[in-house]
C-alpha positions as CSV (number, residue, x, y, z in Angstrom):
1,M,7.6,9.3,13.5
2,I,8.6,5.9,14.7
3,A,11.8,4.8,13.2
4,R,13.9,1.5,13.5
5,I,17.5,2.5,14.6
6,P,20.4,0.3,15.1
7,L,21.9,1.3,18.8
8,V,25.0,0.1,20.7
9,L,24.3,0.0,24.8
10,D,27.9,-0.1,26.0
11,P,28.0,-0.6,29.9
12,Q,30.4,1.9,31.7
13,P,32.6,0.9,34.4
14,E,30.6,3.0,37.1
15,G,27.7,1.7,36.0
16,G,25.1,2.3,33.2
17,Y,25.2,2.5,29.7
18,T,26.3,5.1,26.9
19,V,24.1,4.6,24.0
20,T,25.6,5.3,20.0
21,S,24.2,4.4,16.9
22,P,26.3,3.4,14.0
23,L,24.0,5.1,11.4
24,L,23.8,8.1,13.4
25,P,27.1,9.5,15.1
26,E,25.1,12.7,16.2
27,L,22.9,10.3,18.6
28,I,24.8,9.9,21.9
29,T,23.1,9.6,25.3
30,E,23.1,7.4,28.3
31,G,21.2,5.7,31.2
32,D,21.8,4.1,34.6
33,T,19.4,1.0,33.1
34,V,18.8,-0.5,29.8
35,S,15.1,0.7,29.8
36,E,16.4,4.1,30.9
37,A,18.9,4.0,28.2
38,L,16.4,3.1,25.7
39,A,14.1,5.8,26.8
40,N,17.1,8.6,26.3
41,A,17.7,7.0,23.1
42,E,14.0,8.1,21.8
43,D,14.7,11.9,22.9
44,A,17.9,11.8,21.7
45,F,16.8,10.4,18.0
46,A,14.3,13.0,18.4
47,A,16.8,15.7,18.8
48,V,19.0,14.1,15.9
49,V,15.8,14.0,13.4
50,E,15.5,18.0,14.2
51,I,19.0,18.8,13.5
52,Y,18.6,16.7,10.1
53,E,15.5,18.4,9.2
54,D,17.0,22.2,10.3
55,T,19.9,21.2,7.8
56,N,17.7,19.9,5.1
57,R,19.5,16.5,5.5
58,P,17.7,13.1,4.7
59,L,17.9,10.4,7.5
60,P,20.4,7.8,6.4
61,S,18.9,5.2,4.2
62,G,19.4,2.3,6.8
63,I,16.8,3.5,9.2
64,C,13.2,2.1,8.8
65,V,10.4,4.2,9.2
66,D,7.2,2.2,11.0
67,D,3.6,3.2,11.0
68,A,3.0,5.1,13.7
69,G,-0.2,3.2,14.5
70,G,1.2,-0.4,13.9
71,P,3.4,-2.4,16.6
72,V,6.7,-0.9,17.6
73,S,9.9,-2.5,17.4
74,V,13.4,-1.5,18.8
75,E,16.7,-2.8,17.3
76,A,19.3,-2.8,19.9
77,L,22.9,-4.1,20.1
78,V,23.8,-4.8,24.2
79,A,27.4,-5.4,25.1
80,I,27.3,-7.5,28.3
81,A,31.0,-7.3,30.4
C-alpha cells in the first residue's frame, strides 16, 4: 500500500527530527536527517497499519491511498528553526 499522509517533522535541540502525523497519533518516529526521518516514517506507518488491521479499525478518512504502480507523492510539514 502506498498512502499519502500528513507528517510533521519537528527539529530537536540535540539534532535530528521527531516525526508525527496529525491523522495518526500512533505514528511517532525520528531520524537524524530529513531523508532518514521520512524513511523511518514509512516503517512507522507500516506498523500503524498493522495495528489498525489487528484491531479491525479503518484508517482515518483523510489518508489517501495511491496506486502502488503509479508515482509516489509524499506530503510533509517541515518546521525550520
